[in-house]
Backbone atoms as SQL, in Angstrom:
CREATE TABLE atoms (id INTEGER PRIMARY KEY, chain TEXT, resi INTEGER, resn TEXT, atom TEXT, x REAL, y REAL, z REAL);
INSERT INTO atoms VALUES
  (1, 'A', 1, 'MET', 'N', 37.777, -84.990, 251.846),
  (2, 'A', 1, 'MET', 'CA', 38.805, -84.194, 252.491),
  (3, 'A', 1, 'MET', 'C', 39.614, -85.125, 253.404),
  (4, 'A', 2, 'TYR', 'N', 40.917, -85.066, 253.298),
  (5, 'A', 2, 'TYR', 'CA', 41.791, -85.889, 254.135),
  (6, 'A', 2, 'TYR', 'C', 41.924, -85.272, 255.519),
  (7, 'A', 3, 'PRO', 'N', 42.246, -86.090, 256.545),
  (8, 'A', 3, 'PRO', 'CA', 42.334, -85.555, 257.913),
  (9, 'A', 3, 'PRO', 'C', 43.208, -84.313, 258.037),
  (10, 'A', 4, 'ASP', 'N', 44.378, -84.306, 257.386),
  (11, 'A', 4, 'ASP', 'CA', 45.232, -83.115, 257.465),
  (12, 'A', 4, 'ASP', 'C', 44.523, -81.901, 256.885),
  (13, 'A', 5, 'HIS', 'N', 43.768, -82.132, 255.821),
  (14, 'A', 5, 'HIS', 'CA', 43.050, -81.028, 255.198),
  (15, 'A', 5, 'HIS', 'C', 41.908, -80.532, 256.088),
  (16, 'A', 6, 'VAL', 'N', 41.310, -81.442, 256.834),
  (17, 'A', 6, 'VAL', 'CA', 40.246, -81.042, 257.758),
  (18, 'A', 6, 'VAL', 'C', 40.843, -80.179, 258.864),
  (19, 'A', 7, 'ASP', 'N', 41.993, -80.599, 259.389),
  (20, 'A', 7, 'ASP', 'CA', 42.685, -79.783, 260.401),
  (21, 'A', 7, 'ASP', 'C', 42.995, -78.396, 259.859),
  (22, 'A', 8, 'GLU', 'N', 43.518, -78.361, 258.645),
  (23, 'A', 8, 'GLU', 'CA', 43.863, -77.080, 258.025),
  (24, 'A', 8, 'GLU', 'C', 42.614, -76.222, 257.811),
  (25, 'A', 9, 'ALA', 'N', 41.532, -76.848, 257.382),
  (26, 'A', 9, 'ALA', 'CA', 40.283, -76.102, 257.167),
  (27, 'A', 9, 'ALA', 'C', 39.768, -75.529, 258.480),
  (28, 'A', 10, 'PHE', 'N', 39.853, -76.327, 259.560),
  (29, 'A', 10, 'PHE', 'CA', 39.406, -75.828, 260.860),
  (30, 'A', 10, 'PHE', 'C', 40.270, -74.650, 261.302),
  (31, 'A', 11, 'ASP', 'N', 41.596, -74.794, 261.187),
  (32, 'A', 11, 'ASP', 'CA', 42.495, -73.704, 261.585),
  (33, 'A', 11, 'ASP', 'C', 42.224, -72.440, 260.773),
  (34, 'A', 12, 'GLN', 'N', 42.005, -72.607, 259.484),
  (35, 'A', 12, 'GLN', 'CA', 41.701, -71.455, 258.627),
  (36, 'A', 12, 'GLN', 'C', 40.361, -70.831, 259.024),
  (37, 'A', 13, 'ALA', 'N', 39.376, -71.657, 259.330),
  (38, 'A', 13, 'ALA', 'CA', 38.072, -71.139, 259.776),
  (39, 'A', 13, 'ALA', 'C', 38.235, -70.322, 261.052),
  (40, 'A', 14, 'GLU', 'N', 39.053, -70.820, 261.975),
  (41, 'A', 14, 'GLU', 'CA', 39.294, -70.090, 263.224),
  (42, 'A', 14, 'GLU', 'C', 39.925, -68.726, 262.939),
  (43, 'A', 15, 'ARG', 'N', 40.919, -68.706, 262.051),
  (44, 'A', 15, 'ARG', 'CA', 41.575, -67.431, 261.720),
  (45, 'A', 15, 'ARG', 'C', 40.588, -66.456, 261.062),
  (46, 'A', 16, 'LEU', 'N', 39.787, -66.974, 260.148),
  (47, 'A', 16, 'LEU', 'CA', 38.802, -66.114, 259.483),
  (48, 'A', 16, 'LEU', 'C', 37.783, -65.570, 260.480),
  (49, 'A', 17, 'ARG', 'N', 37.317, -66.435, 261.389),
  (50, 'A', 17, 'ARG', 'CA', 36.355, -65.994, 262.402),
  (51, 'A', 17, 'ARG', 'C', 36.968, -64.908, 263.272),
  (52, 'A', 18, 'GLU', 'N', 38.210, -65.135, 263.716),
  (53, 'A', 18, 'GLU', 'CA', 38.870, -64.158, 264.586),
  (54, 'A', 18, 'GLU', 'C', 39.094, -62.822, 263.887),
  (55, 'A', 19, 'SER', 'N', 39.230, -62.848, 262.550),
  (56, 'A', 19, 'SER', 'CA', 39.430, -61.602, 261.805),
  (57, 'A', 19, 'SER', 'C', 38.108, -60.945, 261.398),
  (58, 'A', 20, 'GLY', 'N', 36.982, -61.601, 261.735),
  (59, 'A', 20, 'GLY', 'CA', 35.676, -61.024, 261.440),
  (60, 'A', 20, 'GLY', 'C', 35.095, -61.410, 260.097),
  (61, 'A', 21, 'ASN', 'N', 35.727, -62.334, 259.398),
  (62, 'A', 21, 'ASN', 'CA', 35.217, -62.788, 258.105),
  (63, 'A', 21, 'ASN', 'C', 34.292, -63.983, 258.353),
  (64, 'A', 22, 'TYR', 'N', 33.111, -63.683, 258.872),
  (65, 'A', 22, 'TYR', 'CA', 32.200, -64.717, 259.370),
  (66, 'A', 22, 'TYR', 'C', 31.607, -65.597, 258.273),
  (67, 'A', 23, 'ALA', 'N', 31.299, -65.031, 257.126),
  (68, 'A', 23, 'ALA', 'CA', 30.692, -65.836, 256.058),
  (69, 'A', 23, 'ALA', 'C', 31.674, -66.888, 255.541),
  (70, 'A', 24, 'SER', 'N', 32.914, -66.484, 255.310),
  (71, 'A', 24, 'SER', 'CA', 33.919, -67.442, 254.827),
  (72, 'A', 24, 'SER', 'C', 34.249, -68.475, 255.895),
  (73, 'A', 25, 'ALA', 'N', 34.363, -68.025, 257.128),
  (74, 'A', 25, 'ALA', 'CA', 34.643, -68.960, 258.226),
  (75, 'A', 25, 'ALA', 'C', 33.515, -69.970, 258.358),
  (76, 'A', 26, 'ARG', 'N', 32.291, -69.490, 258.258),
  (77, 'A', 26, 'ARG', 'CA', 31.133, -70.383, 258.382),
  (78, 'A', 26, 'ARG', 'C', 31.169, -71.474, 257.317),
  (79, 'A', 27, 'ALA', 'N', 31.512, -71.092, 256.096),
  (80, 'A', 27, 'ALA', 'CA', 31.589, -72.076, 255.010),
  (81, 'A', 27, 'ALA', 'C', 32.632, -73.149, 255.316),
  (82, 'A', 28, 'LEU', 'N', 33.767, -72.751, 255.874),
  (83, 'A', 28, 'LEU', 'CA', 34.803, -73.730, 256.215),
  (84, 'A', 28, 'LEU', 'C', 34.382, -74.616, 257.379),
  (85, 'A', 29, 'TYR', 'N', 33.735, -74.030, 258.380),
  (86, 'A', 29, 'TYR', 'CA', 33.246, -74.862, 259.492),
  (87, 'A', 29, 'TYR', 'C', 32.274, -75.924, 258.973),
  (88, 'A', 30, 'LEU', 'N', 31.430, -75.550, 258.040),
  (89, 'A', 30, 'LEU', 'CA', 30.488, -76.520, 257.473),
  (90, 'A', 30, 'LEU', 'C', 31.216, -77.652, 256.754),
  (91, 'A', 31, 'LEU', 'N', 32.301, -77.324, 256.057),
  (92, 'A', 31, 'LEU', 'CA', 33.107, -78.368, 255.407),
  (93, 'A', 31, 'LEU', 'C', 33.732, -79.300, 256.440),
  (94, 'A', 32, 'VAL', 'N', 34.258, -78.710, 257.507),
  (95, 'A', 32, 'VAL', 'CA', 34.851, -79.515, 258.579),
  (96, 'A', 32, 'VAL', 'C', 33.801, -80.457, 259.157),
  (97, 'A', 33, 'LEU', 'N', 32.608, -79.941, 259.388),
  (98, 'A', 33, 'LEU', 'CA', 31.556, -80.748, 260.011),
  (99, 'A', 33, 'LEU', 'C', 31.020, -81.834, 259.082),
  (100, 'A', 34, 'GLU', 'N', 31.210, -81.677, 257.783),
  (101, 'A', 34, 'GLU', 'CA', 30.853, -82.774, 256.874),
  (102, 'A', 34, 'GLU', 'C', 31.716, -84.000, 257.157),
  (103, 'A', 35, 'GLU', 'N', 32.979, -83.764, 257.493),
  (104, 'A', 35, 'GLU', 'CA', 33.917, -84.857, 257.772),
  (105, 'A', 35, 'GLU', 'C', 33.896, -85.275, 259.238),
  (106, 'A', 36, 'TRP', 'N', 33.761, -84.304, 260.114),
  (107, 'A', 36, 'TRP', 'CA', 33.790, -84.551, 261.560),
  (108, 'A', 36, 'TRP', 'C', 32.511, -83.992, 262.190),
  (109, 'A', 37, 'PRO', 'N', 31.377, -84.644, 261.998),
  (110, 'A', 37, 'PRO', 'CA', 30.107, -84.088, 262.478),
  (111, 'A', 37, 'PRO', 'C', 30.005, -83.982, 264.003),
  (112, 'A', 38, 'ASP', 'N', 30.843, -84.693, 264.718),
  (113, 'A', 38, 'ASP', 'CA', 30.783, -84.667, 266.181),
  (114, 'A', 38, 'ASP', 'C', 31.899, -83.836, 266.803),
  (115, 'A', 39, 'TYR', 'N', 32.485, -82.929, 266.042),
  (116, 'A', 39, 'TYR', 'CA', 33.582, -82.102, 266.541),
  (117, 'A', 39, 'TYR', 'C', 32.998, -80.827, 267.157),
  (118, 'A', 40, 'ALA', 'N', 32.851, -80.840, 268.473),
  (119, 'A', 40, 'ALA', 'CA', 32.189, -79.741, 269.184),
  (120, 'A', 40, 'ALA', 'C', 32.816, -78.373, 268.915),
  (121, 'A', 41, 'PRO', 'N', 34.160, -78.231, 268.904),
  (122, 'A', 41, 'PRO', 'CA', 34.715, -76.897, 268.634),
  (123, 'A', 41, 'PRO', 'C', 34.278, -76.310, 267.291),
  (124, 'A', 42, 'ALA', 'N', 34.075, -77.159, 266.292),
  (125, 'A', 42, 'ALA', 'CA', 33.600, -76.645, 265.001),
  (126, 'A', 42, 'ALA', 'C', 32.157, -76.165, 265.108),
  (127, 'A', 43, 'HIS', 'N', 31.348, -76.841, 265.909),
  (128, 'A', 43, 'HIS', 'CA', 29.967, -76.388, 266.115),
  (129, 'A', 43, 'HIS', 'C', 29.951, -75.038, 266.833),
  (130, 'A', 44, 'VAL', 'N', 30.865, -74.855, 267.782),
  (131, 'A', 44, 'VAL', 'CA', 30.931, -73.576, 268.494),
  (132, 'A', 44, 'VAL', 'C', 31.370, -72.469, 267.542),
  (133, 'A', 45, 'GLY', 'N', 32.423, -72.720, 266.767),
  (134, 'A', 45, 'GLY', 'CA', 32.870, -71.718, 265.795),
  (135, 'A', 45, 'GLY', 'C', 31.779, -71.372, 264.801),
  (136, 'A', 46, 'LEU', 'N', 31.088, -72.403, 264.332),
  (137, 'A', 46, 'LEU', 'CA', 29.971, -72.189, 263.410),
  (138, 'A', 46, 'LEU', 'C', 28.901, -71.318, 264.056),
  (139, 'A', 47, 'SER', 'N', 28.616, -71.573, 265.314),
  (140, 'A', 47, 'SER', 'CA', 27.572, -70.800, 266.003),
  (141, 'A', 47, 'SER', 'C', 27.954, -69.331, 266.130),
  (142, 'A', 48, 'VAL', 'N', 29.231, -69.064, 266.404),
  (143, 'A', 48, 'VAL', 'CA', 29.677, -67.672, 266.518),
  (144, 'A', 48, 'VAL', 'C', 29.478, -66.954, 265.184),
  (145, 'A', 49, 'CYS', 'N', 29.881, -67.608, 264.107),
  (146, 'A', 49, 'CYS', 'CA', 29.715, -67.004, 262.778),
  (147, 'A', 49, 'CYS', 'C', 28.240, -66.796, 262.450),
  (148, 'A', 50, 'THR', 'N', 27.453, -67.807, 262.723),
  (149, 'A', 50, 'THR', 'CA', 26.025, -67.750, 262.420),
  (150, 'A', 50, 'THR', 'C', 25.352, -66.637, 263.219),
  (151, 'A', 51, 'LEU', 'N', 25.749, -66.481, 264.472),
  (152, 'A', 51, 'LEU', 'CA', 25.216, -65.413, 265.318),
  (153, 'A', 51, 'LEU', 'C', 25.565, -64.045, 264.735),
  (154, 'A', 52, 'HIS', 'N', 26.818, -63.873, 264.332),
  (155, 'A', 52, 'HIS', 'CA', 27.244, -62.591, 263.761),
  (156, 'A', 52, 'HIS', 'C', 26.576, -62.298, 262.423),
  (157, 'A', 53, 'LEU', 'N', 26.118, -63.336, 261.756),
  (158, 'A', 53, 'LEU', 'CA', 25.410, -63.144, 260.485),
  (159, 'A', 53, 'LEU', 'C', 23.910, -62.939, 260.696),
  (160, 'A', 54, 'GLY', 'N', 23.497, -62.833, 261.972),
  (161, 'A', 54, 'GLY', 'CA', 22.117, -62.503, 262.303),
  (162, 'A', 54, 'GLY', 'C', 21.156, -63.670, 262.354),
  (163, 'A', 55, 'ARG', 'N', 21.662, -64.874, 262.343),
  (164, 'A', 55, 'ARG', 'CA', 20.805, -66.066, 262.357),
  (165, 'A', 55, 'ARG', 'C', 20.855, -66.685, 263.757),
  (166, 'A', 56, 'ILE', 'N', 20.216, -66.021, 264.689),
  (167, 'A', 56, 'ILE', 'CA', 20.340, -66.369, 266.100),
  (168, 'A', 56, 'ILE', 'C', 19.781, -67.750, 266.403),
  (169, 'A', 57, 'GLU', 'N', 18.641, -68.085, 265.868),
  (170, 'A', 57, 'GLU', 'CA', 18.057, -69.414, 266.136),
  (171, 'A', 57, 'GLU', 'C', 18.963, -70.530, 265.623),
  (172, 'A', 58, 'ASP', 'N', 19.561, -70.322, 264.443),
  (173, 'A', 58, 'ASP', 'CA', 20.487, -71.322, 263.909),
  (174, 'A', 58, 'ASP', 'C', 21.723, -71.434, 264.794),
  (175, 'A', 59, 'ALA', 'N', 22.215, -70.292, 265.268),
  (176, 'A', 59, 'ALA', 'CA', 23.375, -70.300, 266.164),
  (177, 'A', 59, 'ALA', 'C', 23.052, -71.066, 267.439),
  (178, 'A', 60, 'LEU', 'N', 21.859, -70.880, 267.932),
  (179, 'A', 60, 'LEU', 'CA', 21.420, -71.582, 269.134),
  (180, 'A', 60, 'LEU', 'C', 21.430, -73.092, 268.905),
  (181, 'A', 61, 'SER', 'N', 20.974, -73.513, 267.759),
  (182, 'A', 61, 'SER', 'CA', 20.969, -74.936, 267.417),
  (183, 'A', 61, 'SER', 'C', 22.392, -75.492, 267.378),
  (184, 'A', 62, 'ASP', 'N', 23.322, -74.730, 266.795),
  (185, 'A', 62, 'ASP', 'CA', 24.722, -75.162, 266.740),
  (186, 'A', 62, 'ASP', 'C', 25.317, -75.267, 268.139),
  (187, 'A', 63, 'LEU', 'N', 24.991, -74.316, 269.000),
  (188, 'A', 63, 'LEU', 'CA', 25.500, -74.357, 270.377),
  (189, 'A', 63, 'LEU', 'C', 24.924, -75.532, 271.150),
  (190, 'A', 64, 'ARG', 'N', 23.646, -75.791, 270.957),
  (191, 'A', 64, 'ARG', 'CA', 23.043, -76.956, 271.630),
  (192, 'A', 64, 'ARG', 'C', 23.741, -78.247, 271.194),
  (193, 'A', 65, 'ARG', 'N', 24.099, -78.327, 269.930),
  (194, 'A', 65, 'ARG', 'CA', 24.807, -79.515, 269.437),
  (195, 'A', 65, 'ARG', 'C', 26.168, -79.638, 270.126),
  (196, 'A', 66, 'ALA', 'N', 26.887, -78.535, 270.271),
  (197, 'A', 66, 'ALA', 'CA', 28.185, -78.564, 270.955),
  (198, 'A', 66, 'ALA', 'C', 28.020, -79.020, 272.400),
  (199, 'A', 67, 'VAL', 'N', 26.995, -78.513, 273.077),
  (200, 'A', 67, 'VAL', 'CA', 26.738, -78.914, 274.467),
  (201, 'A', 67, 'VAL', 'C', 26.379, -80.393, 274.528),
  (202, 'A', 68, 'ASP', 'N', 25.581, -80.869, 273.586),
  (203, 'A', 68, 'ASP', 'CA', 25.237, -82.297, 273.550),
  (204, 'A', 68, 'ASP', 'C', 26.485, -83.161, 273.375),
  (205, 'A', 69, 'LEU', 'N', 27.419, -82.688, 272.563),
  (206, 'A', 69, 'LEU', 'CA', 28.639, -83.454, 272.297),
  (207, 'A', 69, 'LEU', 'C', 29.621, -83.416, 273.461),
  (208, 'A', 70, 'ASP', 'N', 29.636, -82.309, 274.191),
  (209, 'A', 70, 'ASP', 'CA', 30.580, -82.140, 275.304),
  (210, 'A', 70, 'ASP', 'C', 29.850, -81.467, 276.467),
  (211, 'A', 71, 'PRO', 'N', 28.929, -82.195, 277.121),
  (212, 'A', 71, 'PRO', 'CA', 28.051, -81.588, 278.122),
  (213, 'A', 71, 'PRO', 'C', 28.765, -81.050, 279.360),
  (214, 'A', 72, 'GLY', 'N', 29.962, -81.498, 279.623),
  (215, 'A', 72, 'GLY', 'CA', 30.678, -81.016, 280.799),
  (216, 'A', 72, 'GLY', 'C', 31.536, -79.796, 280.543),
  (217, 'A', 73, 'ASN', 'N', 31.473, -79.239, 279.340),
  (218, 'A', 73, 'ASN', 'CA', 32.291, -78.080, 279.003),
  (219, 'A', 73, 'ASN', 'C', 31.550, -76.805, 279.397),
  (220, 'A', 74, 'PRO', 'N', 31.992, -76.137, 280.467),
  (221, 'A', 74, 'PRO', 'CA', 31.258, -74.952, 280.926),
  (222, 'A', 74, 'PRO', 'C', 31.287, -73.792, 279.932),
  (223, 'A', 75, 'ALA', 'N', 32.318, -73.703, 279.119),
  (224, 'A', 75, 'ALA', 'CA', 32.385, -72.604, 278.144),
  (225, 'A', 75, 'ALA', 'C', 31.261, -72.721, 277.120),
  (226, 'A', 76, 'TYR', 'N', 30.964, -73.942, 276.693),
  (227, 'A', 76, 'TYR', 'CA', 29.895, -74.134, 275.721),
  (228, 'A', 76, 'TYR', 'C', 28.544, -73.772, 276.328),
  (229, 'A', 77, 'ARG', 'N', 28.327, -74.173, 277.576),
  (230, 'A', 77, 'ARG', 'CA', 27.062, -73.828, 278.244),
  (231, 'A', 77, 'ARG', 'C', 26.944, -72.321, 278.449),
  (232, 'A', 78, 'THR', 'N', 28.056, -71.671, 278.765),
  (233, 'A', 78, 'THR', 'CA', 28.035, -70.216, 278.939),
  (234, 'A', 78, 'THR', 'C', 27.678, -69.531, 277.622),
  (235, 'A', 79, 'ASP', 'N', 28.273, -69.987, 276.524),
  (236, 'A', 79, 'ASP', 'CA', 27.928, -69.431, 275.207),
  (237, 'A', 79, 'ASP', 'C', 26.448, -69.641, 274.900),
  (238, 'A', 80, 'LEU', 'N', 25.950, -70.826, 275.227),
  (239, 'A', 80, 'LEU', 'CA', 24.531, -71.123, 275.011),
  (240, 'A', 80, 'LEU', 'C', 23.663, -70.182, 275.843),
  (241, 'A', 81, 'ALA', 'N', 24.050, -69.951, 277.082),
  (242, 'A', 81, 'ALA', 'CA', 23.293, -69.047, 277.950),
  (243, 'A', 81, 'ALA', 'C', 23.252, -67.633, 277.372),
  (244, 'A', 82, 'HIS', 'N', 24.370, -67.164, 276.839),
  (245, 'A', 82, 'HIS', 'CA', 24.404, -65.823, 276.242),
  (246, 'A', 82, 'HIS', 'C', 23.488, -65.740, 275.016),
  (247, 'A', 83, 'ALA', 'N', 23.490, -66.785, 274.205),
  (248, 'A', 83, 'ALA', 'CA', 22.605, -66.793, 273.031),
  (249, 'A', 83, 'ALA', 'C', 21.139, -66.795, 273.458),
  (250, 'A', 84, 'LEU', 'N', 20.814, -67.595, 274.458),
  (251, 'A', 84, 'LEU', 'CA', 19.436, -67.630, 274.964),
  (252, 'A', 84, 'LEU', 'C', 19.031, -66.271, 275.516),
  (253, 'A', 85, 'ASN', 'N', 19.944, -65.632, 276.216),
  (254, 'A', 85, 'ASN', 'CA', 19.679, -64.310, 276.772),
  (255, 'A', 85, 'ASN', 'C', 19.410, -63.306, 275.650),
  (256, 'A', 86, 'THR', 'N', 20.184, -63.390, 274.572),
  (257, 'A', 86, 'THR', 'CA', 19.992, -62.509, 273.420),
  (258, 'A', 86, 'THR', 'C', 18.593, -62.666, 272.836),
  (259, 'A', 87, 'LEU', 'N', 18.076, -63.888, 272.887),
  (260, 'A', 87, 'LEU', 'CA', 16.735, -64.159, 272.367),
  (261, 'A', 87, 'LEU', 'C', 15.636, -63.826, 273.376),
  (262, 'A', 88, 'GLY', 'N', 16.023, -63.351, 274.563),
  (263, 'A', 88, 'GLY', 'CA', 15.033, -63.027, 275.584),
  (264, 'A', 88, 'GLY', 'C', 14.516, -64.244, 276.324),
  (265, 'A', 89, 'ARG', 'N', 15.192, -65.350, 276.215),
  (266, 'A', 89, 'ARG', 'CA', 14.782, -66.584, 276.888),
  (267, 'A', 89, 'ARG', 'C', 15.553, -66.681, 278.211),
  (268, 'A', 90, 'TYR', 'N', 15.197, -65.781, 279.111),
  (269, 'A', 90, 'TYR', 'CA', 15.966, -65.561, 280.329),
  (270, 'A', 90, 'TYR', 'C', 15.965, -66.750, 281.281),
  (271, 'A', 91, 'GLY', 'N', 14.844, -67.425, 281.426),
  (272, 'A', 91, 'GLY', 'CA', 14.788, -68.589, 282.309),
  (273, 'A', 91, 'GLY', 'C', 15.729, -69.685, 281.844),
  (274, 'A', 92, 'GLU', 'N', 15.701, -69.969, 280.551),
  (275, 'A', 92, 'GLU', 'CA', 16.607, -70.982, 279.998),
  (276, 'A', 92, 'GLU', 'C', 18.058, -70.538, 280.148),
  (277, 'A', 93, 'ALA', 'N', 18.303, -69.254, 279.929),
  (278, 'A', 93, 'ALA', 'CA', 19.666, -68.726, 280.051),
  (279, 'A', 93, 'ALA', 'C', 20.183, -68.899, 281.474),
  (280, 'A', 94, 'ARG', 'N', 19.341, -68.597, 282.456),
  (281, 'A', 94, 'ARG', 'CA', 19.755, -68.766, 283.860),
  (282, 'A', 94, 'ARG', 'C', 20.066, -70.222, 284.169),
  (283, 'A', 95, 'ARG', 'N', 19.228, -71.141, 283.665),
  (284, 'A', 95, 'ARG', 'CA', 19.473, -72.573, 283.901),
  (285, 'A', 95, 'ARG', 'C', 20.817, -73.006, 283.315),
  (286, 'A', 96, 'GLU', 'N', 21.103, -72.552, 282.117),
  (287, 'A', 96, 'GLU', 'CA', 22.376, -72.926, 281.489),
  (288, 'A', 96, 'GLU', 'C', 23.562, -72.317, 282.238),
  (289, 'A', 97, 'MET', 'N', 23.408, -71.092, 282.738),
  (290, 'A', 97, 'MET', 'CA', 24.492, -70.475, 283.518),
  (291, 'A', 97, 'MET', 'C', 24.730, -71.249, 284.809),
  (292, 'A', 98, 'ARG', 'N', 23.653, -71.698, 285.450),
  (293, 'A', 98, 'ARG', 'CA', 23.815, -72.509, 286.667),
  (294, 'A', 98, 'ARG', 'C', 24.529, -73.818, 286.347),
  (295, 'A', 99, 'ARG', 'N', 24.151, -74.438, 285.242),
  (296, 'A', 99, 'ARG', 'CA', 24.816, -75.689, 284.843),
  (297, 'A', 99, 'ARG', 'C', 26.290, -75.440, 284.530),
  (298, 'A', 100, 'ALA', 'N', 26.576, -74.344, 283.853),
  (299, 'A', 100, 'ALA', 'CA', 27.970, -74.012, 283.532),
  (300, 'A', 100, 'ALA', 'C', 28.775, -73.807, 284.807),
  (301, 'A', 101, 'ARG', 'N', 28.192, -73.110, 285.764),
  (302, 'A', 101, 'ARG', 'CA', 28.870, -72.873, 287.041),
  (303, 'A', 101, 'ARG', 'C', 29.114, -74.196, 287.760),
  (304, 'A', 102, 'ARG', 'N', 28.098, -75.067, 287.764),
  (305, 'A', 102, 'ARG', 'CA', 28.237, -76.385, 288.394),
  (306, 'A', 102, 'ARG', 'C', 29.332, -77.201, 287.699),
  (307, 'A', 103, 'ASP', 'N', 29.330, -77.191, 286.374),
  (308, 'A', 103, 'ASP', 'CA', 30.344, -77.932, 285.620),
  (309, 'A', 103, 'ASP', 'C', 31.743, -77.399, 285.904),
  (310, 'A', 104, 'ARG', 'N', 31.857, -76.086, 286.026),
  (311, 'A', 104, 'ARG', 'CA', 33.156, -75.475, 286.314),
  (312, 'A', 104, 'ARG', 'C', 33.638, -75.908, 287.693),
  (313, 'A', 105, 'ILE', 'N', 32.745, -75.897, 288.675),
  (314, 'A', 105, 'ILE', 'CA', 33.109, -76.303, 290.039),
  (315, 'A', 105, 'ILE', 'C', 33.507, -77.771, 290.062),
  (316, 'A', 106, 'GLU', 'N', 32.720, -78.612, 289.406),
  (317, 'A', 106, 'GLU', 'CA', 33.033, -80.043, 289.370),
  (318, 'A', 106, 'GLU', 'C', 34.355, -80.290, 288.657),
  (319, 'A', 107, 'GLY', 'N', 34.625, -79.532, 287.606),
  (320, 'A', 107, 'GLY', 'CA', 35.891, -79.666, 286.891),
  (321, 'A', 107, 'GLY', 'C', 37.068, -79.261, 287.752),
  (322, 'A', 108, 'ASP', 'N', 36.885, -78.199, 288.546),
  (323, 'A', 108, 'ASP', 'CA', 37.950, -77.764, 289.447),
  (324, 'A', 108, 'ASP', 'C', 38.219, -78.802, 290.524),
  (325, 'A', 109, 'LYS', 'N', 37.171, -79.436, 291.031),
  (326, 'A', 109, 'LYS', 'CA', 37.334, -80.463, 292.064),
  (327, 'A', 109, 'LYS', 'C', 38.057, -81.693, 291.517),
  (328, 'A', 110, 'ALA', 'N', 37.835, -81.989, 290.252),
  (329, 'A', 110, 'ALA', 'CA', 38.438, -83.181, 289.645),
  (330, 'A', 110, 'ALA', 'C', 39.945, -83.008, 289.418),
  (331, 'A', 111, 'ARG', 'N', 40.405, -81.782, 289.414),
  (332, 'A', 111, 'ARG', 'CA', 41.845, -81.530, 289.164),
  (333, 'A', 111, 'ARG', 'C', 42.648, -81.687, 290.385);
């Protein structure tokens, strides 16, 4: 897949996800990640689709990968906290929410 095609595939995956077509969006995110395995937004999109398809543990893994790739992004940590909360892993969820809050504050100070 050429870079322009990867961009197009990601944009199409985003549109499909936003319209609720999670299975098709998930397939496109996987194609994007074959070419760009370290693209955190694709991991987040994949996790949303995977979560909606009922595969919560897999979604959690995708979110952890996004956080690993962009650890200072509070939105990714917040999404991870929500997934952990859904699984009943409340202590981990609270820790991630605290980290997200800290990252948000540090990001605001840096501006």
